[in-house]
C-alpha positions as CSV (number, residue, x, y, z in Angstrom):
1,M,0.0,0.0,0.0
2,D,1.2,3.5,-0.8
3,I,1.8,5.0,2.6
4,D,1.8,8.6,1.2
5,A,-1.6,8.0,-0.4
6,L,-3.0,6.5,2.9
7,K,-1.7,9.5,4.9
8,D,-3.3,11.9,2.4
9,F,-6.6,10.0,2.8
10,H,-6.3,10.6,6.6
11,L,-5.6,14.2,5.9
12,I,-8.7,14.6,3.7
13,A,-10.9,12.8,6.2
14,A,-9.7,14.9,9.1
15,W,-10.5,18.2,7.2
16,G,-13.7,17.0,5.6
17,G,-12.7,17.6,2.0
18,I,-9.9,18.0,-0.5
19,G,-10.1,21.8,-0.6
20,A,-9.9,22.2,3.2
21,A,-7.1,19.6,3.4
22,S,-5.2,21.5,0.7
23,R,-5.5,24.8,2.5
24,A,-4.5,23.3,5.8
25,S,-1.5,21.4,4.6
26,G,-0.4,23.5,1.6
27,R,-0.5,20.5,-0.7
28,P,-2.0,20.9,-4.2
29,K,-5.6,19.9,-4.5
30,A,-4.8,18.0,-7.7
31,T,-2.2,15.9,-5.8
32,L,-4.6,15.0,-3.0
33,S,-7.4,14.1,-5.4
34,R,-5.0,11.9,-7.5
35,R,-3.7,10.2,-4.4
36,L,-7.2,9.5,-3.1
37,A,-8.3,8.1,-6.5
38,D,-5.1,5.9,-6.7
39,L,-5.8,4.5,-3.2
40,E,-9.4,3.7,-4.1
41,E,-8.4,2.0,-7.3
42,M,-5.7,-0.1,-5.6
43,L,-8.2,-1.2,-2.9
44,G,-11.1,-1.7,-5.3
45,V,-13.5,0.1,-3.0
46,R,-14.9,3.6,-2.8
47,L,-13.6,5.4,0.3
48,V,-15.6,8.7,0.0
49,E,-18.9,9.8,-1.5
50,R,-18.2,12.9,-3.5
51,G,-20.7,15.7,-3.8
52,G,-21.6,18.9,-2.1
53,H,-19.2,21.0,-0.1
54,R,-18.1,18.2,2.1
55,L,-17.0,14.6,1.4
56,T,-18.8,11.7,3.2
57,I,-16.6,8.8,4.3
58,T,-18.0,5.4,3.3
59,E,-18.2,2.5,5.6
60,A,-15.2,1.0,4.0
61,G,-13.4,4.3,4.4
62,E,-14.3,4.4,8.1
63,Q,-12.9,0.9,8.6
64,L,-9.7,1.8,6.9
65,L,-9.3,5.0,8.9
66,S,-9.9,3.3,12.3
67,R,-7.6,0.4,11.6
68,T,-4.7,2.4,10.2
69,V,-4.7,5.5,12.5
70,G,-2.3,3.8,15.0
71,A,0.0,2.6,12.3
72,I,0.2,6.0,10.7
73,R,1.0,7.6,14.0
74,E,3.7,5.1,14.7
75,I,5.3,5.7,11.3
76,D,5.2,9.5,11.9
77,E,6.8,9.0,15.3
78,A,9.5,6.7,13.9
79,V,10.4,9.3,11.3
80,V,10.5,12.0,14.0
81,A,12.6,9.8,16.3
82,A,15.0,9.1,13.5
83,R,15.5,12.8,12.8
84,E,15.4,14.5,16.2
85,D,18.3,14.7,18.6
86,S,17.4,12.7,21.7
87,A,19.1,15.4,23.8
88,N,16.4,17.9,22.7
89,P,13.2,15.9,22.5
90,S,10.0,17.6,21.5
91,G,6.4,16.9,20.6
92,C,3.2,16.1,22.6
93,L,3.5,13.6,25.5
94,R,0.1,12.2,26.5
95,I,0.1,10.7,30.0
96,A,-2.6,8.6,31.7
97,A,-2.4,8.5,35.5
98,P,-4.6,7.4,38.4
99,L,-6.3,10.0,40.5
100,L,-4.5,9.5,43.8
101,F,-1.0,9.7,42.2
102,S,-2.1,12.8,40.3
103,Q,-3.5,14.4,43.5
104,L,-0.3,13.7,45.5
105,A,2.5,14.2,43.1
106,L,1.8,14.6,39.3
107,G,1.5,18.4,39.2
108,R,4.8,18.9,40.9
109,L,6.5,16.3,38.7
110,L,5.2,17.6,35.5
111,A,6.2,21.2,36.3
112,E,9.8,20.0,36.9
113,F,9.7,17.9,33.7
114,H,8.5,21.0,31.8
115,F,11.3,23.1,33.1
116,R,13.8,20.4,32.1
117,Y,12.3,19.7,28.6
118,P,10.4,22.9,27.5
119,D,9.9,21.7,23.9
120,I,7.7,18.8,25.1
121,R,4.0,19.6,25.3
122,I,2.2,17.7,28.1
123,E,-1.3,16.4,28.2
124,A,-2.2,14.4,31.3
125,I,-5.5,12.6,31.9
126,S,-6.2,11.6,35.5
127,E,-8.8,8.9,36.0
128,N,-9.2,5.6,37.7
129,R,-9.7,3.3,34.7
130,M,-7.5,1.1,32.6
131,N,-6.7,3.3,29.6
132,D,-5.8,1.6,26.2
133,L,-2.5,3.3,25.3
134,V,-2.8,2.5,21.6
135,D,-6.5,3.2,20.9
136,E,-6.5,6.3,23.1
137,H,-3.1,7.6,21.8
138,F,-1.3,7.7,25.1
139,D,2.4,7.7,25.1
140,V,2.9,6.5,28.8
141,A,0.7,5.4,31.7
142,I,1.3,5.4,35.4
143,R,-0.3,2.3,36.9
144,I,-0.5,0.8,40.4
145,N,0.3,-2.9,40.7
146,P,-0.2,-3.5,37.0
147,Q,-1.0,-7.0,35.7
148,K,1.4,-8.5,33.2
149,N,0.6,-7.4,29.7
150,S,2.6,-8.5,26.7
151,S,1.9,-5.3,24.8
152,L,3.3,-3.0,27.6
153,V,6.7,-2.6,29.0
154,G,8.1,-0.2,31.7
155,R,9.8,0.2,35.0
156,C,8.7,0.1,38.7
157,F,9.8,3.6,39.9
158,A,8.5,3.6,43.5
159,K,6.8,1.4,46.2
160,D,4.4,2.2,49.0
161,R,3.4,0.5,52.2
162,Q,-0.1,0.1,53.7
163,V,-0.3,1.5,57.2
164,L,-3.1,0.9,59.8
165,V,-3.8,4.4,61.1
166,A,-6.1,5.7,63.8
167,P,-6.8,9.0,65.6
168,P,-4.5,9.7,68.6
169,S,-7.5,9.5,70.8
170,F,-8.1,5.9,69.9
171,K,-6.5,3.3,72.2
172,M,-5.1,0.4,70.3
173,P,-6.7,-2.8,71.6
174,A,-4.5,-5.8,72.6
175,S,-4.0,-8.0,69.6
176,D,-2.0,-11.1,68.6
177,M,-2.2,-13.9,66.1
178,E,-4.9,-15.7,68.0
179,N,-6.9,-12.7,69.3
180,A,-8.1,-10.3,66.6
181,P,-10.3,-7.6,68.2
182,E,-13.0,-5.8,66.3
183,I,-12.4,-2.1,65.6
184,A,-14.5,0.7,64.2
185,A,-13.2,1.0,60.6
186,I,-13.5,3.3,57.7
187,V,-13.1,1.2,54.5
188,M,-13.1,1.7,50.8
189,S,-16.1,0.9,48.8
190,T,-14.2,-2.1,47.4
191,Y,-13.8,-3.6,50.9
192,A,-14.8,-7.3,51.0
193,E,-16.6,-8.6,54.1
194,G,-14.5,-10.9,56.2
195,D,-11.2,-9.2,55.4
196,I,-8.8,-9.0,58.3
197,W,-6.2,-6.3,58.7
198,T,-2.8,-7.8,59.6
199,V,0.2,-5.8,60.5
200,Q,3.7,-6.1,62.0
201,N,4.6,-9.2,59.9
202,G,1.5,-11.0,61.0
203,Q,2.0,-10.4,64.8
204,R,-1.2,-8.3,65.1
205,S,-4.6,-8.7,63.5
206,F,-7.8,-6.6,63.7
207,V,-11.3,-7.3,62.4
208,P,-12.7,-4.2,60.7
209,R,-16.2,-3.2,61.6
210,P,-17.1,-0.8,58.8
211,V,-18.8,2.4,60.0
212,M,-18.2,4.1,56.6
213,R,-17.6,3.0,53.1
214,L,-16.0,5.6,50.9
215,S,-14.6,5.8,47.4
216,S,-11.7,8.2,48.0
217,L,-8.5,7.4,50.0
218,L,-8.1,11.1,50.8
219,T,-11.7,11.1,52.1
220,V,-11.0,8.1,54.2
221,R,-7.9,9.8,55.7
222,D,-9.9,12.9,56.6
223,A,-12.6,10.8,58.2
224,V,-10.0,9.0,60.4
225,M,-8.5,12.4,61.3
226,A,-11.9,13.5,62.4
227,G,-12.1,10.5,64.8
228,A,-14.6,8.3,63.0
229,G,-12.5,5.1,63.0
230,A,-9.3,3.4,62.0
231,A,-8.3,2.7,58.4
232,M,-5.7,0.9,56.3
233,L,-4.1,3.5,54.0
234,P,-1.0,4.0,51.8
235,H,1.9,5.6,53.7
236,S,2.1,8.2,51.0
237,V,-1.4,9.4,51.9
238,V,-0.7,9.7,55.7
239,S,3.0,10.4,56.0
240,S,2.6,14.1,56.8
241,Q,-0.2,13.5,59.3
242,L,1.9,10.8,61.1
243,E,4.8,13.2,61.3
244,K,2.6,15.9,62.8
245,G,1.0,13.5,65.3
246,E,-2.5,14.0,63.7
247,L,-2.6,10.3,63.2
248,V,-0.9,7.3,64.9
249,S,0.3,4.1,63.3
250,W,-0.8,0.7,64.6
251,G,1.6,-1.1,62.3
252,E,2.4,-1.7,58.6
253,A,1.1,-4.5,56.4
254,A,3.7,-6.8,54.8
255,S,2.5,-6.3,51.2
256,L,3.8,-3.6,49.0
257,T,2.2,-1.4,46.4
258,E,4.2,-0.9,43.2
259,L,4.0,2.2,41.0
260,W,5.0,1.6,37.3
261,V,5.5,3.8,34.3
262,L,4.5,1.9,31.2
263,H,4.6,2.4,27.4
264,T,3.7,0.2,24.5
265,S,6.3,-2.4,23.5
266,R,5.4,-2.5,19.9
267,R,5.8,1.2,19.4
268,L,9.3,2.7,18.8
269,Q,10.2,4.3,22.1
270,S,10.6,8.0,21.1
271,P,13.0,10.3,22.8
272,K,10.2,12.1,24.7
273,V,9.1,8.8,26.2
274,K,12.7,7.8,27.0
275,V,13.4,11.0,28.9
276,F,10.1,10.9,30.8
277,V,10.7,7.3,32.0
278,K,14.2,8.2,33.1
279,F,13.0,11.4,34.7
280,I,10.2,9.9,36.8
281,C,12.5,7.0,38.0
282,E,15.1,9.6,39.1
283,Q,12.5,11.4,41.3
284,Y,12.4,8.4,43.7
285,P,16.0,7.4,44.1
286,A,15.2,5.5,47.3
287,G,12.4,3.7,45.6
288,W,9.7,4.8,48.1
289,F,6.6,6.9,47.2
290,Y,6.5,9.0,50.3
291,T,5.6,12.7,50.0
């Protein structure tokens, strides 16, 4: 397939007509029209319905567009990567990140990254869902405890611990491996009935009695600080409050939370992605996500 003809078809579709595409790109209308006709002849299908002031994309044309947009983008990135000096990366870097990480750290990190690489434009989307990096055109994603995925590669740049915290006014009940007392607890909406909170390498256990079910870790923290109950929270969320004495720790869980920066394995890793991965890993030299 003629890649130039395919790219011109994408250009015509994006601007809704040959004339508009010509004005936007500076390419001659005759060239765009010929490339479109050549592509249709080669494929043996009509890609657009001509007539009126705006072209209409046919069903076959829509299928071709949707299935080749990723490939066209990768080809463009490969050409840019081959030309540009990796010491001076540029372009738009699209980042997907979870809400909590964004609330705690992303703004500060992106500001520092911008000062270091001013030619890179940043677009960051913060939401708690599993974004598709290819279909949604993300360059990198920050994920917590990601599942293995053959299409993604990356690095673990920081770890976090779960801490059982309570208000200073709460007296920690006696607990051991055989005696797990019930405690008033503030839990996430994903909490499963019957879960037991175990800390200090299994030496202490507590049975949560949910008094609140909330959907935000920061909201859980604030409710604990207000005296409503105890909660199991990431150390990064409560580190400042523990230092100030606004919360007390009843122990740490053995399991760790890992934060990863990921990008697609099948896409050529562009200089902008390389420098971002390196940058974010450098921000946590000790390997802990504590703010």
